[in-house]
VOBA-1610 file (N, C-alpha, C; in pm, whole numbers, padded with zeros to 5 digits, always signed):
BEGIN
Met+13161+02338+12341Met+13021+02296+12346Met+12955+02293+12210Glu+13035+02311+12106Glu+12980+02320+11970Glu+12898+02197+11933His+12940+02079+11980His+12873+01956+11941His+12794+01894+12057Ser+12756+01977+12154Ser+12695+01923+12275Ser+12565+01848+12247Glu+12481+01900+12157Glu+12355+01833+12128Glu+12379+01698+12060Leu+12472+01696+11967Leu+12507+01570+11901Leu+12562+01470+12002Asn+12647+01518+12092Asn+12704+01430+12194Asn+12595+01366+12280Gln+12495+01445+12314Gln+12385+01394+12395Gln+12309+01286+12321Leu+12286+01307+12192Leu+12214+01208+12112Leu+12293+01077+12103Ile+12423+01089+12084Ile+12507+00969+12076Ile+12502+00893+12208Ala+12510+00966+12318Ala+12505+00902+12449Ala+12372+00833+12473Leu+12265+00890+12420Leu+12131+00833+12439Leu+12108+00704+12361Leu+12204+00664+12280Leu+12193+00535+12212Leu+12184+00421+12314Asp+12230+00448+12436Asp+12220+00349+12543Asp+12086+00358+12617Asn+12002+00451+12575Asn+11871+00468+12637Asn+11768+00492+12527Pro+11732+00387+12451Pro+11649+00402+12331Pro+11517+00476+12351Ser+11446+00452+12461Ser+11316+00517+12481Ser+11332+00667+12497Thr+11434+00708+12573Thr+11459+00851+12590Thr+11507+00913+12459Leu+11588+00839+12386Leu+11636+00888+12257Leu+11520+00910+12161Lys+11424+00817+12160Lys+11308+00831+12072Lys+11231+00958+12104Gln+11209+00984+12232Gln+11138+01105+12273Gln+11215+01231+12231Lys+11347+01225+12246Lys+11431+01339+12208Lys+11424+01365+12058Ile+11425+01258+11978Ile+11418+01273+11833Ile+11286+01336+11792Val+11176+01289+11851Val+11043+01344+11821Val+11041+01493+11853Ser+11099+01530+11966Ser+11103+01671+12006Ser+11186+01754+11910Leu+11300+01702+11869Leu+11388+01776+11779Leu+11326+01798+11642Lys+11246+01702+11597Lys+11187+01713+11464Lys+11090+01830+11452Ser+11044+01880+11563Ser+10952+01994+11560Ser+11028+02127+11561Ser+11160+02119+11570Ser+11242+02240+11573Ser+11283+02281+11432Asn+11294+02411+11411Asn+11333+02463+11279Asn+11479+02509+11277Asn+11548+02494+11388Asn+11684+02547+11396Asn+11784+02439+11436Leu+11780+02329+11366Leu+11871+02220+11397Leu+12006+02240+11330Ser+12111+02200+11398Ser+12244+02204+11337Ser+12256+02093+11235Glu+12355+02105+11147Glu+12376+02002+11046Glu+12409+01867+11110Ser+12486+01871+11220Ser+12522+01746+11285Ser+12400+01677+11345Thr+12308+01757+11401Thr+12186+01699+11458Thr+12097+01643+11348Glu+12086+01715+11237Glu+12008+01666+11124Glu+12068+01536+11071Gly+12200+01529+11072Gly+12266+01408+11026Gly+12233+01289+11114Phe+12232+01311+11246Phe+12198+01202+11338Phe+12053+01159+11318Ile+11962+01255+11302Ile+11820+01222+11282Ile+11802+01143+11153Ser+11877+01180+11049Ser+11872+01107+10922Ser+11914+00962+10943Leu+12023+00943+11018Leu+12071+00808+11048Leu+11969+00731+11131Tyr+11909+00798+11229Tyr+11810+00734+11316Tyr+11689+00688+11236Asp+11639+00774+11146Asp+11522+00740+11065Asp+11553+00627+10967Leu+11672+00631+10911Leu+11709+00531+10812Leu+11710+00391+10872Tyr+11750+00382+10999Tyr+11754+00252+11067Tyr+11632+00230+11157Asp+11528+00312+11135Asp+11402+00297+11210Asp+11425+00292+11361Gly+11519+00370+11409Gly+11543+00380+11553Gly+11614+00261+11614Asp+11667+00172+11533Asp+11736+00054+11584Asp+11875+00095+11631Val+11892+00112+11762Val+12019+00164+11814Val+12134+00066+11792Ile+12105-00062+11787Ile+12211-00161+11764Ile+12269-00143+11624Lys+12180-00124+11525Lys+12227-00105+11388Lys+12300+00029+11373Ile+12250+00131+11445Ile+12316+00262+11438Ile+12457+00251+11493Lys+12472+00187+11607Lys+12604+00170+11666Lys+12695+00089+11574Ala+12638-00016+11515Ala+12718-00100+11425Ala+12766-00020+11306Tyr+12678+00064+11250Tyr+12720+00145+11136Tyr+12833+00240+11176Leu+12820+00300+11292Leu+12923+00393+11337Leu+13056+00322+11356Arg+13052+00202+11412Arg+13176+00126+11431Arg+13242+00092+11298Glu+13158+00056+11199Glu+13210+00013+11069Glu+13253+00129+10982Ser+13220+00251+11023Ser+13246+00368+10938Ser+13363+00452+10986Lys+13448+00393+11068Lys+13561+00469+11121Lys+13646+00529+11011Ser+13658+00459+10900Ser+13746+00505+10792Ser+13698+00632+10727Phe+13572+00671+10753Phe+13519+00790+10689Phe+13533+00914+10777Ile+13586+00897+10897Ile+13603+01012+10985Ile+13722+01092+10935Leu+13697+01217+10905Leu+13800+01300+10844Leu+13883+01377+10946Lys+13826+01407+11062Lys+13897+01490+11158Lys+13852+01452+11299Pro+13942+01416+11385Pro+13904+01379+11521Pro+13856+01500+11599Ile+13767+01476+11693Ile+13717+01581+11780Ile+13775+01559+11919Lys+13816+01663+11984Lys+13877+01652+12116Lys+13785+01580+12213Lys+13838+01481+12281Lys+13757+01403+12374Lys+13718+01488+12495Gln+13599+01460+12546Gln+13550+01529+12663Gln+13484+01428+12755Asn+13525+01425+12880Asn+13477+01337+12986Asn+13367+01238+12948Tyr+13241+01270+12978Tyr+13130+01174+12971Tyr+13110+01113+12833Phe+13137+01191+12729Phe+13106+01145+12594Phe+13228+01091+12519Ser+13340+01076+12586Ser+13463+01040+12516Ser+13452+00909+12440Lys+13369+00817+12486Lys+13356+00688+12420Lys+13299+00701+12280Tyr+13213+00804+12259Tyr+13142+00815+12132Tyr+13187+00932+12044Leu+13261+01027+12101Leu+13291+01149+12026Leu+13372+01125+11900Lys+13449+01017+11895Lys+13529+00994+11775Lys+13443+00970+11653Tyr+13312+00945+11672Tyr+13222+00924+11560Tyr+13149+01053+11520Ala+13163+01159+11597Ala+13084+01279+11573Ala+13112+01340+11436Ala+13239+01337+11394Ala+13272+01398+11264Ala+13195+01333+11152Leu+13175+01202+11160Leu+13098+01131+11057Leu+12956+01186+11050Leu+12891+01202+11165Leu+12752+01246+11166Leu+12737+01389+11119Ile+12837+01471+11147Ile+12833+01609+11100Ile+12825+01615+10949Leu+12881+01514+10882Leu+12889+01514+10737Leu+12770+01450+10668Leu+12680+01386+10743Leu+12574+01308+10680Leu+12486+01391+10589Ile+12446+01508+10635Ile+12356+01591+10555Ile+12433+01677+10457Gly+12558+01715+10494Gly+12637+01797+10404Gly+12652+01937+10459Val+12740+02014+10398Val+12762+02150+10441Val+12745+02242+10324Ser+12750+02372+10351Ser+12724+02479+10254Ser+12709+02431+10111Gly+12589+02447+10057Gly+12562+02407+09920Gly+12523+02263+09908Gly+12505+02194+10020Gly+12461+02056+10016Gly+12568+01957+09973Ile+12696+01996+09983Ile+12803+01907+09942Ile+12837+01814+10056Leu+12839+01684+10033Leu+12877+01587+10135Leu+13027+01564+10126Leu+13098+01595+10233Leu+13243+01590+10226Leu+13296+01450+10207Phe+13220+01346+10250Phe+13271+01211+10231Phe+13201+01140+10118Ser+13126+01213+10037Ser+13062+01152+09921Ser+13163+01138+09808Thr+13128+01057+09712Thr+13216+01034+09599Thr+13224+01159+09512Lys+13345+01200+09476Lys+13361+01313+09386Lys+13355+01262+09243Leu+13257+01310+09169Leu+13239+01263+09033Leu+13285+01367+08933Lys+13309+01323+08813Lys+13347+01414+08706Lys+13228+01500+08669Asn+13256+01627+08640Asn+13150+01714+08593Asn+13103+01668+08457Gln+12973+01663+08437Gln+12921+01622+08309Gln+12793+01701+08282Pro+12762+01726+08155Pro+12640+01800+08124Pro+12519+01719+08163Ser+12410+01786+08190Ser+12287+01715+08224Ser+12168+01798+08181Leu+12059+01731+08159Leu+11936+01798+08123Leu+11872+01857+08248Ala+11797+01964+08231Ala+11726+02026+08343Ala+11610+01937+08386Asn+11559+01963+08506Asn+11441+01892+08558Asn+11463+01741+08563Gln+11580+01702+08611Gln+11615+01561+08619Gln+11529+01487+08721Phe+11493+01364+08687Phe+11433+01274+08785Phe+11543+01233+08881Lys+11515+01239+09010Lys+11613+01202+09111Lys+11564+01078+09184Glu+11632+00968+09160Glu+11595+00842+09224Glu+11604+00856+09376Pro+11491+00840+09446Pro+11493+00861+09592Pro+11547+00743+09670Gly+11561+00627+09606Gly+11600+00508+09680Gly+11481+00444+09746Leu+11504+00333+09812Leu+11396+00260+09877Leu+11373+00310+10018Ser+11247+00324+10055Ser+11215+00362+10192Ser+11183+00240+10276Asn+11127+00136+10213Asn+11101+00010+10282Asn+11194-00094+10226Tyr+11284-00143+10307Tyr+11388-00232+10260Tyr+11333-00371+10235Met+11351-00417+10113Met+11287-00540+10065Met+11360-00664+10113Ser+11283-00765+10153Ser+11342-00893+10193Ser+11242-01004+10165Thr+11186-01003+10045Thr+11081-01099+10011Thr+11137-01238+09985Asp+11225-01251+09888Asp+11280-01381+09853Asp+11425-01399+09899Thr+11491-01289+09927Thr+11632-01296+09964Thr+11657-01208+10086Glu+11774-01223+10142Glu+11812-01140+10256Glu+11916-01040+10211Asn+11872-00941+10136Asn+11964-00842+10083Asn+11998-00738+10189Asn+12118-00684+10177Asn+12168-00588+10274Asn+12117-00447+10242Trp+11985-00432+10235Trp+11927-00308+10184Trp+11952-00188+10273Val+11947-00205+10402Val+11964-00090+10491Val+12099-00023+10467Asp+12205-00102+10467Asp+12339-00044+10446Asp+12355+00011+10305Ile+12304-00062+10206Ile+12316-00016+10067Ile+12244+00117+10049Met+12121+00125+10101Met+12043+00247+10083Met+12099+00364+10164Phe+12158+00333+10279Phe+12218+00444+10354Phe+12334+00503+10276Asp+12419+00417+10222Asp+12531+00466+10141Asp+12481+00538+10016Phe+12374+00486+09956Phe+12318+00549+09836Phe+12265+00688+09869Lys+12187+00697+09976Lys+12124+00825+10009Lys+12223+00929+10061Thr+12334+00884+10114Thr+12437+00977+10158Thr+12544+00996+10050Lys+12515+00945+09931Lys+12598+00965+09812Lys+12737+00902+09824Asn+12747+00799+09906Asn+12873+00725+09915Asn+12865+00611+09813Tyr+12871+00648+09686Tyr+12841+00554+09578Tyr+12944+00443+09563Ile+13068+00471+09593Ile+13171+00367+09581Ile+13142+00253+09679Lys+13112+00289+09802Lys+13083+00187+09903Lys+12954+00114+09868Ala+12852+00189+09824Ala+12725+00127+09785Ala+12745+00030+09669Asn+12831+00069+09576Asn+12857-00016+09459Asn+12922-00148+09499Lys+13013-00144+09592Lys+13080-00266+09638Lys+12979-00360+09704Lys+12891-00303+09786Lys+12793-00386+09857Lys+12691-00446+09762Ile+12645-00366+09665Ile+12543-00418+09575Ile+12603-00521+09480His+12732-00505+09447His+12800-00604+09363His+12806-00738+09435Gln+12835-00736+09563Gln+12839-00859+09643Gln+12702-00927+09646Glu+12596-00847+09658Glu+12462-00904+09660Glu+12425-00964+09525Leu+12470-00900+09417Leu+12439-00951+09283Leu+12506-01085+09255Ile+12620-01108+09315Ile+12686-01238+09298Ile+12596-01348+09352Ala+12533-01321+09465Ala+12445-01420+09526Ala+12306-01424+09462His+12259-01308+09412His+12122-01298+09358His+12123-01224+09224Pro+12179-01287+09120Pro+12200-01218+08992Pro+12071-01183+08917Gln+11958-01242+08953Gln+11833-01215+08882Gln+11743-01116+08955Asn+11787-01064+09066Asn+11705-00971+09144Asn+11697-00837+09072Asp+11577-00801+09024Asp+11564-00681+08942Asp+11592-00553+09019Thr+11564-00552+09149Thr+11591-00433+09229Thr+11741-00410+09241Leu+11814-00517+09265Leu+11959-00507+09271Leu+12017-00460+09138Ile+11967-00518+09030Ile+12018-00482+08897Ile+11991-00335+08867Tyr+11868-00291+08897Tyr+11833-00152+08868Tyr+11921-00055+08949Phe+11933-00079+09079Phe+12011+00014+09160Phe+12160+00004+09129Ser+12205-00111+09082Ser+12342-00121+09033Ser+12361-00027+08915Gly+12261-00023+08827Gly+12266+00070+08714Gly+12269+00214+08758Val+12183+00249+08855Val+12176+00388+08904Val+12309+00428+08968Ile+12362+00340+09051Ile+12487+00371+09121Ile+12602+00387+09023Asn+12609+00299+08922Asn+12714+00313+08821Asn+12695+00440+08739Phe+12570+00478+08715Phe+12542+00605+08647Phe+12596+00721+08730Lys+12571+00717+08860Lys+12620+00822+08949Lys+12773+00827+08951Leu+12835+00711+08934Leu+12981+00704+08932Leu+13039+00737+08795Asn+12951+00771+08701Asn+12991+00805+08565Asn+13048+00685+08489Lys+13011+00565+08534Lys+13047+00443+08462Lys+12931+00408+08370Leu+12920+00485+08263Leu+12800+00481+08180Leu+12781+00350+08105Glu+12888+00289+08059Glu+12874+00162+07986Glu+12824+00051+08078Thr+12877+00047+08198Thr+12831-00053+08295Thr+12686-00026+08332Ala+12654+00100+08354Ala+12516+00137+08388Ala+12421+00097+08276Lys+12461+00122+08152Lys+12376+00089+08037Lys+12346-00060+08031Lys+12447-00142+08056Lys+12427-00287+08054Lys+12325-00329+08160Glu+12334-00269+08277Glu+12241-00303+08385Glu+12099-00260+08351Phe+12085-00143+08293Phe+11951-00094+08258Phe+11888-00178+08146Tyr+11969-00223+08053Tyr+11916-00310+07948Tyr+11869-00443+08006Lys+11939-00492+08108Lys+11893-00614+08175Lys+11754-00592+08235Val+11735-00477+08298Val+11605-00444+08358Val+11497-00440+08251Met+11529-00383+08136Met+11433-00373+08026Met+11394-00512+07976Arg+11491-00601+07967Arg+11465-00734+07911Arg+11375-00819+08002Ile+11385-00800+08133Ile+11303-00882+08222Ile+11171-00815+08257Asn+11142-00702+08190Asn+11014-00633+08208Asn+10985-00607+08356Ser+11083-00550+08422Ser+11075-00521+08565Ser+10983-00402+08593Val+10943-00389+08719Val+10866-00272+08761Val+10952-00146+08747Tyr+11083-00165+08735Tyr+11174-00051+08718Tyr+11200-00022+08570Lys+11121-00081+08483Lys+11147-00069+08339Lys+11148+00076+08292Asp+11048+00154+08331Asp+11042+00293+08286Asp+11159+00375+08340Arg+11195+00351+08464Arg+11307+00426+08521Arg+11438+00387+08452Ala+11452+00260+08422Ala+11573+00216+08350Ala+11579+00282+08213Asn+11465+00288+08144Asn+11460+00349+08012Asn+11490+00498+08020Tyr+11446+00561+08128Tyr+11475+00703+08149Tyr+11627+00724+08158Tyr+11694+00642+08236Tyr+11839+00656+08248Tyr+11909+00626+08116Leu+11854+00532+08038Leu+11911+00504+07906Leu+11901+00626+07815Gly+11790+00699+07828Gly+11776+00823+07753Gly+11881+00924+07793Asn+11907+00934+07923Asn+12010+01026+07971Asn+12149+00984+07925Ile+12175+00854+07923Ile+12305+00806+07876Ile+12323+00838+07727Ala+12215+00820+07650Ala+12221+00855+07507Ala+12254+01004+07491Phe+12191+01088+07572Phe+12219+01231+07568Phe+12366+01260+07602Leu+12417+01194+07706Leu+12555+01216+07747Leu+12654+01168+07642His+12612+01070+07560His+12697+01021+07452His+12679+01104+07324Gly+12596+01207+07332Gly+12576+01295+07218Gly+12474+01247+07117Asn+12397+01144+07151Asn+12295+01091+07060Asn+12159+01151+07095Lys+12135+01270+07046Lys+12015+01345+07079Lys+11888+01274+07032Asp+11891+01220+06911Asp+11771+01154+06857Asp+11733+01032+06939Lys+11832+00954+06979Lys+11804+00836+07060Lys+11750+00875+07197Ala+11803+00983+07252Ala+11755+01031+07381Ala+11608+01074+07371Ile+11576+01150+07268Ile+11438+01195+07250Ile+11344+01077+07233Lys+11387+00977+07158Lys+11304+00858+07137Lys+11276+00787+07269Ala+11378+00776+07353Ala+11359+00711+07483Ala+11262+00791+07568Phe+11277+00923+07570Phe+11190+01006+07652Phe+11046+01006+07600His+11029+01002+07467His+10894+00997+07409His+10821+00870+07454Ser+10894+00760+07467Ser+10831+00634+07507Ser+10782+00638+07651Leu+10821+00740+07724Leu+10784+00750+07865Leu+10671+00849+07892Leu+10618+00908+07788Leu+10515+01010+07807Leu+10383+00953+07859Asn+10365+00823+07848Asn+10245+00759+07902Asn+10276+00671+08023Ser+10393+00692+08080Ser+10434+00611+08195Ser+10341+00635+08314Gln+10319+00530+08391Gln+10240+00543+08513Gln+10320+00610+08625Asp+10450+00618+08606Asp+10538+00685+08703Asp+10537+00834+08672Ile+10462+00910+08751Ile+10440+01052+08719Ile+10570+01132+08721Asp+10662+01099+08809Asp+10789+01172+08814Asp+10872+01149+08688Ile+10874+01024+08644Ile+10945+00992+08520Ile+10878+01060+08402Arg+10746+01054+08397Arg+10672+01115+08287Arg+10698+01266+08279Asn+10695+01332+08392Asn+10716+01477+08393Asn+10857+01515+08351Ser+10956+01441+08399Ser+11094+01470+08361Ser+11116+01444+08212Ala+11060+01334+08163Ala+11073+01302+08020Ala+11012+01412+07934Phe+10897+01462+07974Phe+10831+01570+07900Phe+10919+01695+07895Glu+10978+01731+08009Glu+11064+01849+08015Glu+11190+01830+07931His+11243+01708+07931His+11365+01682+07851His+11337+01693+07703Ile+11220+01644+07660Ile+11184+01653+07518Ile+11176+01799+07475Lys+11112+01880+07560Lys+11103+02024+07529Lys+11242+02086+07517Glu+11330+02052+07609Glu+11464+02108+07608Glu+11543+02064+07485Leu+11532+01936+07450Leu+11609+01884+07337Leu+11551+01925+07202Ser+11427+01969+07201Ser+11361+02005+07076Ser+11377+02152+07042Arg+11442+02227+07123Arg+11458+02370+07097Arg+11555+02395+06982
//
């Protein structure tokens, strides 16, 4: 019965109205299991669209690390339970199916790109829901493949270019990330300050302290308060 609550939620994908009520009720609880939190995260990311949730689960079979013993009523869906258990992560916030990156030094008080909450579709039909889900669950390799495909079709889209830079930065592909961030800077995108922030971090990782400080100094008047605060803290750290 370890996964009984998760099993119930999966089964309720066939009853969206009841599932919605159940999710609202669960959100008021302070003692949710990791698997339940993972399902709620997936539900919120797809705005309760059960068709998209089912589609994601079908397409994510390759990420299931360990099968769960089938049980009568829920046997149709239980093979996906392992995936949902991993969405939020376990002890220490480590996601077992996230990309394992090389350890690298970093400055304290880092700005953490939250990703998009409202998936953009103004001029193009970008696959934002899937890209952002992979990004937020730290599946950077999969996110990188999807965003690369979108860039082939929409090479001038500044949001795609910026997040391509962020994802490559997360993958420790610093030269590729740097090229993407410079593209953002050249087109004077709304992501310009964030791109410059990452360029400062790349300079730091390459051992160019002066260049990093210069980049962070240029952000002290940024309208992006999170970027401004992180830049200020980095300058203090690098100036010691």
